[in-house]
C-alpha positions as a Markdown table, in Angstrom:
| # | Residue | x | y | z |
|---|---|---|---|---|
| 1 | Met | 107.9 | 117.4 | 42.5 |
| 2 | Tyr | 110.6 | 114.7 | 42.3 |
| 3 | Leu | 110.5 | 112.4 | 45.3 |
| 4 | Thr | 113.7 | 110.7 | 46.5 |
| 5 | Leu | 113.8 | 107.3 | 48.3 |
| 6 | Thr | 114.1 | 109.1 | 51.6 |
| 7 | Asp | 110.9 | 111.1 | 50.8 |
| 8 | Ile | 109.1 | 107.9 | 49.9 |
| 9 | Val | 110.1 | 106.2 | 53.1 |
| 10 | Leu | 109.0 | 109.2 | 55.2 |
| 11 | Leu | 105.6 | 109.4 | 53.4 |
| 12 | Thr | 105.2 | 105.6 | 53.8 |
| 13 | Ser | 105.7 | 105.9 | 57.6 |
| 14 | Ile | 103.4 | 108.9 | 57.8 |
| 15 | Ile | 100.7 | 107.1 | 56.0 |
| 16 | Gln | 101.2 | 103.9 | 58.1 |
| 17 | Ser | 100.9 | 106.0 | 61.3 |
| 18 | Leu | 97.7 | 107.8 | 60.2 |
| 19 | Ala | 96.2 | 104.5 | 58.8 |
| 20 | Leu | 96.8 | 102.8 | 62.2 |
| 21 | Ala | 95.3 | 105.8 | 64.0 |
| 22 | Val | 92.1 | 105.6 | 61.8 |
| 23 | Phe | 91.9 | 101.9 | 62.5 |
| 24 | Leu | 92.1 | 102.4 | 66.2 |
| 25 | Leu | 89.3 | 105.1 | 66.0 |
| 26 | Leu | 86.8 | 102.5 | 64.7 |
| 27 | Pro | 84.0 | 101.9 | 67.2 |
| 28 | Ser | 85.2 | 98.4 | 68.0 |
| 29 | Asn | 88.7 | 99.7 | 69.0 |
| 30 | Ser | 88.2 | 103.2 | 70.4 |
| 31 | Gly | 86.7 | 102.1 | 73.7 |
| 32 | Leu | 90.1 | 101.5 | 75.3 |
| 33 | Ile | 91.9 | 104.5 | 76.7 |
| 34 | Ser | 95.2 | 102.9 | 75.7 |
| 35 | Asn | 94.0 | 102.9 | 72.1 |
| 36 | Arg | 93.0 | 106.5 | 72.2 |
| 37 | Leu | 96.4 | 107.5 | 73.7 |
| 38 | Leu | 98.1 | 105.4 | 71.0 |
| 39 | Val | 96.0 | 107.3 | 68.3 |
| 40 | Ala | 97.3 | 110.6 | 69.8 |
| 41 | Thr | 100.9 | 109.3 | 69.8 |
| 42 | Leu | 100.6 | 108.2 | 66.2 |
| 43 | Val | 99.3 | 111.5 | 65.0 |
| 44 | Phe | 102.0 | 113.4 | 66.9 |
| 45 | Phe | 104.7 | 111.0 | 65.6 |
| 46 | Ala | 103.4 | 111.5 | 62.0 |
| 47 | Ala | 103.6 | 115.3 | 62.5 |
| 48 | Gly | 107.3 | 115.0 | 63.5 |
| 49 | Leu | 108.0 | 112.9 | 60.4 |
| 50 | Gly | 106.2 | 115.5 | 58.4 |
| 51 | Glu | 108.6 | 118.1 | 59.6 |
| 52 | Ile | 111.6 | 116.0 | 58.4 |
| 53 | Phe | 109.8 | 115.6 | 55.1 |
| 54 | Leu | 109.4 | 119.3 | 54.6 |
| 55 | Tyr | 113.0 | 119.8 | 55.6 |
| 56 | Gly | 114.4 | 117.2 | 53.3 |
| 57 | Ser | 112.2 | 118.0 | 50.3 |
| 58 | Gly | 112.8 | 121.7 | 50.5 |
| 59 | Leu | 109.0 | 122.4 | 50.8 |
| 60 | Ala | 109.6 | 124.3 | 54.0 |
| 61 | Leu | 111.3 | 127.1 | 52.1 |
| 62 | Gln | 108.3 | 127.3 | 49.7 |
| 63 | Tyr | 105.7 | 127.3 | 52.6 |
| 64 | Pro | 107.6 | 128.9 | 55.5 |
| 65 | Asn | 104.4 | 129.3 | 57.6 |
| 66 | Phe | 104.1 | 125.5 | 57.8 |
| 67 | Ala | 107.7 | 125.0 | 59.0 |
| 68 | Tyr | 108.2 | 123.9 | 62.6 |
| 69 | Leu | 104.5 | 123.0 | 63.1 |
| 70 | Gly | 105.5 | 119.3 | 62.8 |
| 71 | Thr | 108.1 | 119.8 | 65.5 |
| 72 | Leu | 105.7 | 121.5 | 67.9 |
| 73 | Ile | 103.0 | 118.9 | 67.5 |
| 74 | Gly | 105.6 | 116.1 | 67.6 |
| 75 | Leu | 106.7 | 117.2 | 71.0 |
| 76 | Leu | 103.4 | 116.0 | 72.5 |
| 77 | Gln | 104.3 | 112.4 | 71.8 |
| 78 | Ala | 106.7 | 112.3 | 74.7 |
| 79 | Gly | 103.9 | 112.8 | 77.2 |
| 80 | Thr | 101.4 | 110.5 | 75.3 |
| 81 | Leu | 104.0 | 107.7 | 75.2 |
| 82 | Tyr | 104.4 | 107.9 | 78.9 |
| 83 | Leu | 100.6 | 107.9 | 79.5 |
| 84 | Tyr | 100.2 | 105.1 | 77.0 |
| 85 | Ala | 102.5 | 102.9 | 79.0 |
| 86 | Gln | 100.6 | 103.7 | 82.1 |
| 87 | Ser | 97.3 | 102.8 | 80.5 |
| 88 | Leu | 98.8 | 99.4 | 79.4 |
| 89 | Met | 100.0 | 98.7 | 82.9 |
| 90 | Tyr | 96.8 | 99.6 | 84.9 |
| 91 | Gln | 93.2 | 98.8 | 84.0 |
| 92 | Asn | 91.8 | 101.6 | 86.0 |
| 93 | Phe | 93.9 | 104.3 | 84.4 |
| 94 | Gln | 91.9 | 107.4 | 83.6 |
| 95 | Leu | 92.9 | 110.7 | 81.9 |
| 96 | Arg | 92.7 | 113.6 | 84.4 |
| 97 | Gly | 93.3 | 117.3 | 84.4 |
| 98 | Lys | 96.7 | 116.8 | 86.1 |
| 99 | His | 97.9 | 115.0 | 83.0 |
| 100 | Leu | 97.9 | 118.3 | 81.1 |
| 101 | Val | 101.3 | 118.9 | 82.7 |
| 102 | His | 102.7 | 116.6 | 80.1 |
| 103 | Thr | 101.9 | 119.2 | 77.4 |
| 104 | Leu | 104.2 | 121.8 | 79.1 |
| 105 | Leu | 107.1 | 121.2 | 76.7 |
| 106 | Phe | 104.7 | 121.9 | 73.8 |
| 107 | Trp | 103.6 | 125.3 | 75.3 |
| 108 | Val | 107.0 | 126.4 | 76.3 |
| 109 | Val | 108.7 | 125.6 | 73.0 |
| 110 | Gly | 105.6 | 126.9 | 71.2 |
| 111 | Ala | 105.9 | 130.3 | 72.9 |
| 112 | Ile | 109.6 | 130.5 | 71.9 |
| 113 | Phe | 108.8 | 129.6 | 68.3 |
| 114 | Leu | 106.0 | 132.1 | 68.2 |
| 115 | Ile | 108.3 | 135.0 | 69.2 |
| 116 | Glu | 111.4 | 133.8 | 67.4 |
| 117 | Tyr | 109.8 | 132.7 | 64.2 |
| 118 | Tyr | 106.0 | 132.9 | 63.5 |
| 119 | Leu | 105.8 | 136.7 | 64.4 |
| 120 | Gln | 108.7 | 137.5 | 62.1 |
| 121 | Pro | 108.3 | 138.8 | 58.5 |
| 122 | Ser | 108.3 | 136.3 | 55.7 |
| 123 | Glu | 111.8 | 137.3 | 54.6 |
| 124 | Thr | 113.1 | 136.7 | 58.1 |
| 125 | Lys | 111.4 | 133.3 | 58.2 |
| 126 | Val | 113.1 | 132.2 | 55.0 |
| 127 | Gln | 116.5 | 133.4 | 56.3 |
| 128 | Ile | 116.0 | 131.4 | 59.5 |
| 129 | Leu | 115.2 | 128.3 | 57.5 |
| 130 | Leu | 118.3 | 128.7 | 55.4 |
| 131 | Glu | 120.5 | 129.0 | 58.4 |
| 132 | Arg | 119.2 | 126.1 | 60.4 |
| 133 | Asp | 121.1 | 122.8 | 60.3 |
| 134 | His | 118.7 | 120.4 | 61.9 |
| 135 | Pro | 115.0 | 119.7 | 60.9 |
| 136 | Gly | 112.6 | 121.4 | 63.2 |
| 137 | Val | 115.1 | 123.2 | 65.4 |
| 138 | Leu | 115.9 | 126.9 | 65.3 |
| 139 | Thr | 119.6 | 127.9 | 65.0 |
| 140 | Ser | 120.0 | 128.0 | 68.8 |
| 141 | Pro | 122.0 | 125.0 | 70.0 |
| 142 | Leu | 120.7 | 125.6 | 73.6 |
| 143 | Leu | 117.1 | 125.2 | 72.5 |
| 144 | Ala | 118.0 | 122.1 | 70.5 |
| 145 | Val | 119.7 | 120.4 | 73.4 |
| 146 | Ala | 116.9 | 121.4 | 75.8 |
| 147 | Ile | 114.2 | 119.8 | 73.6 |
| 148 | His | 116.3 | 116.6 | 73.2 |
| 149 | Ala | 117.0 | 116.5 | 77.0 |
| 150 | Val | 113.4 | 116.8 | 78.0 |
| 151 | Phe | 112.3 | 114.2 | 75.4 |
| 152 | Leu | 115.0 | 111.8 | 76.6 |
| 153 | Gly | 113.9 | 112.5 | 80.2 |
| 154 | Tyr | 110.4 | 111.3 | 79.3 |
| 155 | Leu | 111.7 | 108.2 | 77.6 |
| 156 | Tyr | 113.8 | 107.4 | 80.6 |
| 157 | Ala | 110.9 | 107.9 | 83.0 |
| 158 | Thr | 108.7 | 105.6 | 80.8 |
| 159 | Ile | 111.4 | 102.9 | 80.6 |
| 160 | Arg | 111.9 | 103.1 | 84.3 |
| 161 | Ala | 108.2 | 102.8 | 85.0 |
| 162 | Ile | 108.0 | 99.7 | 82.8 |
| 163 | Asn | 111.0 | 98.2 | 84.6 |
| 164 | Arg | 109.4 | 98.7 | 88.0 |
| 165 | Phe | 106.2 | 97.3 | 86.7 |
| 166 | Gly | 108.1 | 94.2 | 85.4 |
| 167 | Leu | 109.4 | 93.6 | 88.9 |
| 168 | Gly | 106.1 | 94.3 | 90.5 |
| 169 | Ile | 104.1 | 91.7 | 88.6 |
| 170 | Arg | 106.4 | 89.1 | 89.9 |
| 171 | Gln | 104.6 | 89.6 | 93.2 |
| 172 | Ile | 101.3 | 88.7 | 91.7 |
| 173 | Phe | 101.7 | 86.3 | 88.7 |
| 174 | Ser | 103.4 | 83.0 | 88.3 |
| 175 | Ser | 103.4 | 83.4 | 84.5 |
| 176 | Ile | 104.9 | 86.7 | 83.4 |
| 177 | Glu | 106.3 | 86.3 | 79.9 |
| 178 | Asn | 103.4 | 88.2 | 78.3 |
| 179 | Lys | 102.9 | 90.8 | 81.0 |
| 180 | Gln | 106.2 | 92.6 | 81.2 |
| 181 | Leu | 105.7 | 95.0 | 78.2 |
| 182 | Ala | 109.2 | 94.0 | 77.0 |
| 183 | Trp | 108.3 | 95.0 | 73.5 |
| 184 | Leu | 107.5 | 98.6 | 74.6 |
| 185 | Arg | 110.7 | 98.8 | 76.6 |
| 186 | Thr | 112.7 | 97.6 | 73.6 |
| 187 | Leu | 111.0 | 100.2 | 71.4 |
| 188 | Leu | 111.6 | 103.1 | 73.8 |
| 189 | Ile | 115.2 | 102.1 | 74.4 |
| 190 | Gly | 115.8 | 102.2 | 70.6 |
| 191 | Tyr | 114.0 | 105.5 | 70.3 |
| 192 | Ala | 116.1 | 106.9 | 73.1 |
| 193 | Val | 119.2 | 105.8 | 71.3 |
| 194 | Ala | 118.0 | 107.6 | 68.2 |
| 195 | Trp | 117.3 | 110.8 | 70.1 |
| 196 | Thr | 120.7 | 110.6 | 71.9 |
| 197 | Val | 122.4 | 110.4 | 68.5 |
| 198 | Ser | 120.3 | 113.3 | 67.3 |
| 199 | Met | 121.4 | 115.4 | 70.3 |
| 200 | Met | 125.0 | 114.5 | 69.7 |
| 201 | Tyr | 124.6 | 115.6 | 66.1 |
| 202 | Cys | 123.1 | 118.9 | 67.2 |
| 203 | Leu | 126.0 | 119.6 | 69.6 |
| 204 | Thr | 128.8 | 118.6 | 67.1 |
| 205 | Ala | 127.1 | 120.6 | 64.4 |
| 206 | His | 127.5 | 123.8 | 66.4 |
| 207 | Val | 130.9 | 122.9 | 67.9 |
| 208 | Phe | 132.7 | 121.9 | 64.7 |
| 209 | Arg | 130.6 | 123.7 | 62.2 |
| 210 | Ser | 130.8 | 120.7 | 59.9 |
| 211 | Val | 127.5 | 118.9 | 59.5 |
| 212 | Pro | 126.2 | 116.1 | 57.3 |
| 213 | Gly | 124.1 | 117.1 | 54.4 |
| 214 | Thr | 120.4 | 117.4 | 54.3 |
| 215 | Glu | 120.0 | 114.0 | 52.7 |
| 216 | Trp | 121.9 | 112.3 | 55.5 |
| 217 | Val | 119.8 | 113.9 | 58.2 |
| 218 | Ala | 116.5 | 113.3 | 56.5 |
| 219 | Gly | 117.6 | 109.7 | 55.6 |
| 220 | Ala | 118.4 | 108.9 | 59.3 |
| 221 | Gly | 115.0 | 110.3 | 60.3 |
| 222 | Ala | 113.2 | 108.3 | 57.7 |
| 223 | Val | 114.9 | 105.0 | 58.7 |
| 224 | Thr | 114.2 | 105.7 | 62.4 |
| 225 | Gly | 110.6 | 106.6 | 61.8 |
| 226 | Phe | 110.0 | 103.5 | 59.6 |
| 227 | Ile | 111.4 | 101.1 | 62.2 |
| 228 | Phe | 109.6 | 102.8 | 65.0 |
| 229 | Ile | 106.1 | 102.8 | 63.4 |
| 230 | Asn | 106.4 | 99.2 | 62.1 |
| 231 | Phe | 107.6 | 97.9 | 65.4 |
| 232 | Leu | 104.9 | 99.8 | 67.3 |
| 233 | Met | 102.2 | 98.7 | 64.8 |
| 234 | Ile | 103.0 | 95.0 | 65.1 |
| 235 | Asn | 103.2 | 94.8 | 68.8 |
| 236 | Ser | 100.6 | 97.4 | 70.0 |
| 237 | Leu | 97.8 | 95.6 | 68.1 |
| 238 | Arg | 98.7 | 92.4 | 69.9 |
| 239 | Gln | 98.9 | 94.0 | 73.4 |
| 240 | Pro | 95.2 | 94.2 | 74.3 |
| 241 | Val | 94.8 | 90.5 | 73.5 |
| 242 | Val | 97.9 | 89.5 | 75.5 |
| 243 | Phe | 97.5 | 91.5 | 78.7 |
| 244 | Tyr | 94.8 | 94.0 | 79.9 |
| 245 | Gly | 96.9 | 95.5 | 82.7 |
| 246 | Leu | 96.6 | 95.2 | 86.5 |
| 247 | Ala | 93.2 | 95.6 | 88.1 |
| 248 | Ala | 92.9 | 98.1 | 91.0 |
| 249 | Asp | 93.2 | 95.5 | 93.7 |
| 250 | Gln | 96.3 | 94.0 | 92.1 |
| 251 | Ala | 97.9 | 97.4 | 91.6 |
| 252 | Ala | 97.3 | 98.2 | 95.3 |
| 253 | Leu | 99.5 | 95.2 | 96.2 |
| 254 | Leu | 102.4 | 96.9 | 94.6 |
| 255 | Glu | 102.1 | 100.1 | 96.7 |
| 256 | Glu | 104.8 | 100.5 | 99.2 |
| 257 | Glu | 103.8 | 100.3 | 102.9 |
| 258 | Pro | 105.3 | 99.6 | 106.3 |
| 259 | Thr | 106.1 | 95.9 | 106.4 |
| 260 | Pro | 105.2 | 94.3 | 109.7 |
| 261 | Gln | 106.5 | 90.9 | 110.7 |
| 262 | Phe | 104.9 | 88.1 | 108.6 |
| 263 | Asp | 102.6 | 85.4 | 110.1 |
| 264 | Gln | 104.6 | 82.3 | 110.8 |
| 265 | Thr | 101.5 | 80.2 | 111.0 |
| 266 | Leu | 100.5 | 81.4 | 107.5 |
| 267 | Lys | 103.9 | 80.4 | 106.2 |
| 268 | Val | 103.4 | 76.8 | 107.5 |
| 269 | Arg | 99.9 | 76.7 | 106.0 |
| 270 | Leu | 101.3 | 77.9 | 102.7 |
| 271 | Gln | 103.9 | 75.1 | 102.7 |
| 272 | Gln | 101.3 | 72.5 | 103.5 |
| 273 | Leu | 99.0 | 73.7 | 100.7 |
| 274 | Met | 101.8 | 73.7 | 98.1 |
| 275 | His | 102.8 | 70.1 | 99.0 |
| 276 | Gln | 99.3 | 68.7 | 99.4 |
| 277 | Glu | 97.3 | 70.4 | 96.7 |
| 278 | Lys | 100.1 | 71.5 | 94.3 |
| 279 | Pro | 98.5 | 74.7 | 93.0 |
| 280 | His | 101.7 | 75.5 | 91.2 |
| 281 | Leu | 100.8 | 72.9 | 88.6 |
| 282 | His | 98.2 | 75.5 | 87.3 |
| 283 | Pro | 100.2 | 77.4 | 84.7 |
| 284 | Asn | 98.4 | 80.7 | 85.3 |
| 285 | Leu | 98.3 | 80.7 | 89.1 |
| 286 | Thr | 98.0 | 84.1 | 90.6 |
| 287 | Leu | 98.6 | 85.5 | 94.1 |
| 288 | Glu | 94.9 | 86.1 | 94.4 |
| 289 | Gln | 94.0 | 82.5 | 93.6 |
| 290 | Leu | 96.5 | 81.2 | 96.0 |
| 291 | Ser | 95.2 | 83.6 | 98.7 |
| 292 | Arg | 91.7 | 82.3 | 98.2 |
| 293 | Lys | 92.8 | 78.8 | 98.7 |
| 294 | Leu | 94.5 | 79.8 | 102.0 |
| 295 | Gly | 91.5 | 82.0 | 103.1 |
| 296 | Ala | 93.9 | 84.9 | 103.8 |
| 297 | Pro | 94.3 | 88.4 | 102.4 |
| 298 | Ser | 96.6 | 88.7 | 99.4 |
| 299 | Arg | 98.8 | 91.3 | 101.0 |
| 300 | Glu | 99.5 | 89.0 | 104.0 |
| 301 | Val | 100.3 | 86.0 | 101.7 |
| 302 | Ser | 102.6 | 88.2 | 99.7 |
| 303 | Arg | 104.3 | 89.3 | 102.9 |
| 304 | Ala | 104.7 | 85.7 | 104.1 |
| 305 | Ile | 106.3 | 84.8 | 100.8 |
| 306 | Asn | 108.6 | 87.8 | 100.6 |
| 307 | Gln | 109.8 | 87.6 | 104.2 |
| 308 | Gly | 109.3 | 84.0 | 105.0 |
| 309 | Phe | 110.9 | 82.5 | 101.9 |
| 310 | Gly | 113.0 | 85.5 | 100.8 |
| 311 | Cys | 111.6 | 85.7 | 97.3 |
| 312 | Asn | 108.7 | 87.1 | 95.3 |
| 313 | Phe | 105.6 | 85.2 | 94.3 |
| 314 | Phe | 106.9 | 84.3 | 90.8 |
| 315 | Glu | 110.2 | 82.9 | 92.2 |
| 316 | Phe | 108.3 | 81.0 | 95.0 |
| 317 | Val | 106.0 | 79.2 | 92.5 |
| 318 | Ser | 108.8 | 78.6 | 90.1 |
| 319 | Arg | 110.8 | 76.7 | 92.8 |
| 320 | Tyr | 108.0 | 74.3 | 93.3 |
| 321 | Arg | 107.6 | 73.8 | 89.5 |
| 322 | Ile | 111.3 | 73.1 | 89.2 |
| 323 | Asp | 111.1 | 70.5 | 92.0 |
| 324 | Glu | 108.2 | 68.9 | 90.2 |
| 325 | Ala | 110.1 | 68.9 | 86.9 |
| 326 | Lys | 113.2 | 67.4 | 88.6 |
| 327 | Ser | 111.1 | 64.6 | 90.1 |
| 328 | Arg | 109.4 | 63.8 | 86.8 |
| 329 | Leu | 112.7 | 63.9 | 84.8 |
| 330 | Ala | 114.4 | 61.6 | 87.3 |
| 331 | Asp | 111.5 | 59.1 | 87.2 |
| 332 | Ala | 112.5 | 56.2 | 84.8 |
| 333 | Ala | 108.8 | 55.3 | 84.4 |
| 334 | Asn | 108.1 | 58.8 | 83.1 |
| 335 | Gln | 108.1 | 58.5 | 79.3 |
| 336 | Ala | 107.0 | 62.1 | 78.6 |
| 337 | Asn | 109.4 | 64.3 | 76.6 |
| 338 | Ile | 110.9 | 67.5 | 77.9 |
| 339 | Leu | 108.2 | 69.7 | 76.5 |
| 340 | Gln | 105.4 | 67.7 | 78.0 |
| 341 | Thr | 107.2 | 67.5 | 81.3 |
| 342 | Met | 107.5 | 71.3 | 81.3 |
| 343 | Tyr | 103.7 | 71.6 | 80.8 |
| 344 | Asp | 103.0 | 69.0 | 83.4 |
| 345 | Ser | 105.1 | 70.9 | 85.9 |
| 346 | Gly | 103.1 | 74.1 | 85.5 |
| 347 | Phe | 105.3 | 76.0 | 83.1 |
| 348 | Asn | 103.9 | 77.4 | 79.8 |
| 349 | Ser | 107.0 | 79.0 | 78.4 |
| 350 | Lys | 110.0 | 77.0 | 77.1 |
| 351 | Ser | 112.4 | 79.9 | 77.5 |
| 352 | Val | 111.3 | 80.6 | 81.1 |
| 353 | Phe | 111.5 | 76.9 | 82.0 |
| 354 | Asn | 114.9 | 76.4 | 80.6 |
| 355 | Thr | 116.3 | 79.5 | 82.2 |
| 356 | Ala | 114.8 | 78.8 | 85.6 |
| 357 | Phe | 115.8 | 75.1 | 85.5 |
| 358 | Lys | 119.4 | 75.9 | 84.5 |
| 359 | Lys | 119.7 | 78.5 | 87.2 |
| 360 | Glu | 118.3 | 76.1 | 89.9 |
| 361 | Thr | 120.2 | 73.0 | 88.9 |
| 362 | Gly | 123.1 | 74.0 | 86.8 |
| 363 | Phe | 122.0 | 71.7 | 84.1 |
| 364 | Thr | 119.6 | 71.9 | 81.1 |
| 365 | Pro | 116.5 | 69.7 | 81.5 |
| 366 | Ser | 117.9 | 67.0 | 79.1 |
| 367 | Glu | 121.3 | 66.9 | 80.8 |
| 368 | Tyr | 119.6 | 66.6 | 84.2 |
| 369 | Arg | 117.4 | 63.7 | 83.0 |
| 370 | Arg | 120.4 | 61.8 | 81.6 |
| 371 | Arg | 122.5 | 62.3 | 84.7 |
| 372 | Ala | 119.6 | 61.5 | 87.0 |
| 373 | Leu | 118.8 | 58.2 | 85.2 |
| 374 | Gln | 122.5 | 57.3 | 85.3 |
| 375 | Gly | 122.5 | 57.9 | 89.1 |
| 376 | Asp | 125.0 | 60.7 | 88.9 |
| 377 | Ile | 122.6 | 63.1 | 90.7 |
| 378 | Arg | 119.5 | 62.8 | 92.9 |
| 379 | Pro | 116.4 | 65.0 | 92.6 |
């Protein structure tokens, strides 16, 4: 069989997906639930690419009984992507029976395909394959849109959960650049764009009856799949080393509850601690560590910060770090460069430091130092 460039790209992405899945199944990697969910996602994703490969290469017509299997299996990746994100966010995440609800799309669409396709005679199957205009979708535009809509709904829910998580960790950590799952959010946004374009294509294909050729559709799927798997492979392998997710007690701090008035005495003690002991100079300071220094429950300290200072924990600590940096930059005796001053002030990310400093002062750190030493501004 002659393979086109599109076929080669598809096969490469399928092999990459399965190879990564095998790697994650090794004893040293398979212990994490997140890795097991990623394995499932990779297998389901590879199945979806396999459907496009059968469609573009024409093999589906030669083996009609294998057509649509990739689509059906691929539908499971929507749920596993959502659960994978949950497992990255929370250390105590466990798979439970209730999570089977995320396979509902597979069973519903599977039942439709069973009746409309798999129980049909071979001649009818071939005719259906000849009439379809999108890989893995029957000729019904309603079914195509429904599948896309549900999949996009899952992607939206996952992105929204990651965004909420990104806001939540600001209540707990003073260093958040490696904890926000920004890479996964970026990946899912791109994937959602690809599925949105695919849905628009399905609609226009049925409205205008003028569709791009098989090569165009298969090519678009190949490029999307190749980008997706390589981006996922590069970042997912780094994730366990970067951040293990929130522990149960940390996650509990993010749960909404009635917010009584904060303790004014605790606010005063907190201010005294920050000025006297300067815990903000520790780059990885957490709410739990600060609470232990105060001898107060983390939830009460968080409430004192939120209500008493009108900000979250990350912003609260950042303000003290910015004040420290301003003081050091304005000191003529301080010979440390900007980067060292950043570290000495408690920051461990140049981008976070520059953004926070510019927002607070209106100047970059170098501009602030120059103006302060000239006497134009006071720290």
